[in-house]
N, C-alpha and C positions, 0 to 999 in steps of 0.2 A: 507154395513153398517160399520160405522166407531167404533169399539171398543176400548177403551183404553188400553194400553198393561198391565196395573196392573191389570183391570177386567179380560182380558185374562188367566195372571197366575193364578188369583184366581179360575176361572171355571177348568183350568187343573187339579188345585190342588184338588177342590173339587171332582170333577171324578173320579180323582187316588185313592183317600181317600174312594170314595164311593166304586169301582171296589176291592182295599185292605179288606175294611169290608166285603163286598160279600162274597169274598174267603174264608176270617175267618171263618167268619159264617158257612160256607159250610163244611170245613175242623173239625168245631167243631160238626157237624151237625153228619158228617158221622163216625169222630172218636167215638162220645159218642154211637152210634148205632151200630157200629160194638165191641164196649167194651165187652157187655153181650156174644158174642158169641166167642170172646178170651178167654174171662175168664174160661166159661164153658168147653172147650175144654183142657185149664191147668189142670181143675180140675182130680182129684185122683179119678178112677174109678175101678168095678167090674173087677177084672183079671189081674190088673197094680199092679208091682210090688210096694212098699214102697220105695220110694226113703230114701237113707242113711241120716239118722237126728245126728247129733251131738250136745247135749247139756248136761248141769251142773242140778243139783238139787237145792234145796234151800241151802243146805251146800255145796254147790260148787265141788258136787262129779259127777263123769259120768253117765249119764242116758241110759241103753242099751236098745237097741229095737233090738234084737237078732230074730234068727229062731223061738224061742221058744214061743215069745210074740203072744198072743193072740187074743188080743184086746189093740188097742191104744184108748184112751178116747181124746180129743182134746176139749179145752176151748179155744175161740178165743179171747175172750173178758171177762170184769170182771165179768157179769153178769152171764154167762155160768160158769167161776171160782167158782163164789160162790154156784151155785147149786152143782157142784162136792164137794167141801168144806162139804157141808151141811151133803151130804149124806156118804162120805166116812170118816169124821172125828169119828164117832161113830163104824165104820169097817174096820179099815184098812187094815185088814187081807185079803178081797176078792182080794187085787192087789194081792197079791200073789198065793191065792187059783186059779184067775181065768188067773194068767198069763197077766195082765193088766199093762199098763204103761199110765199113765197120764201125758201130757204137758198141761199146760198154756202159751199162746203168751202173755208176757209182754213187748213186742216191742214199743208200743206206750206209753208205763210208763215214764215220766221223771227219770231220773237216780238217783236223789237226791231223790224221791218222794220213788223209790223204794229202795234206801239203808237205809232209814230213818224209813220207816215203813213199805213196803210190805213183805221186807225179814225177819223184827225180828217175824212180825205176822207168816209169814209160816213156819217158824224156829218151831214155836209152834205145827204143823201140826204133828201127828203120822205115815205120810205117805212121802215118796217122792214125789217131784211136778218137771217135767222136765219142765226147764225154758225156753222159746224161747225168746232170746234177739234181734233175727235177724228175723224179717217179711219174708224174702225171702227162711229162709227155711223150712217155712211150708206154703208157698204162692199157692200150691199144693192141700193141702188138702181142703175138703170141708166144708163149715162151713154157719152157720144161725145166724144172732146176737141174742144173748141171750139165746141161744142153746147151748149145748155139742154136738160133734159129736162122735159118736160109728164106731169106724173102727175094724173090723172083721179080724184076717190075717191069714193066713195058710201059713208057712214057708216064711213070709214076703212078701205073695200074697195078696193084699185084696180078702176077699169072699164079704162081704157085709159092706154097709155104711147107718147107721140111725142117724136120727138127734133127740135128747131128750132133747124135750123142757121144761123142769119140773123136778123137785127131785122124784116127783112120777116116773115117767117115766123111772129114771137113778135106781129108786129102783128097778124097776119091772126088769128091764134089767137084773140088778144085782142079781136077784131072792131073796132082802133084803125085809126083812116086812114092811108093811106101816105104819108110824108112828102117 
């Protein structure tokens, strides 16, 4: 069979592209399938030591998570931060009483929004908020979208991890009256 050279080249190119697309699809599928397993393995669990965290609060003062910290309250997104603010604003004393440190991940927030809107609003709060500006610092902390993560600590070791989906759950966990 006599096939023109241009057609042979086109056929080879099509076959090469098809193989490349198949390989890329397989790699994407395998990578996606493995991701939840890798993410779960990287999560902090009961019995693990809390990794060192160095953050500043809304006034640019260092936030200390030391051996005396009993609870780390973590908001991975704005919805979770809103829950914490709603509950803690009228009861700022619970942070000291329960030796609780509150961290909020603001790493995804554009710098101009942080500077012009978020920080001035946070500076009105009667309690410190440890601001996580680099998501890698808290990548190992368990999280659920729209919910707070309550990590009970004993001398820097994780004793329990809970997800608090709403203000009522946080009030209950803190021993505060329902509104």
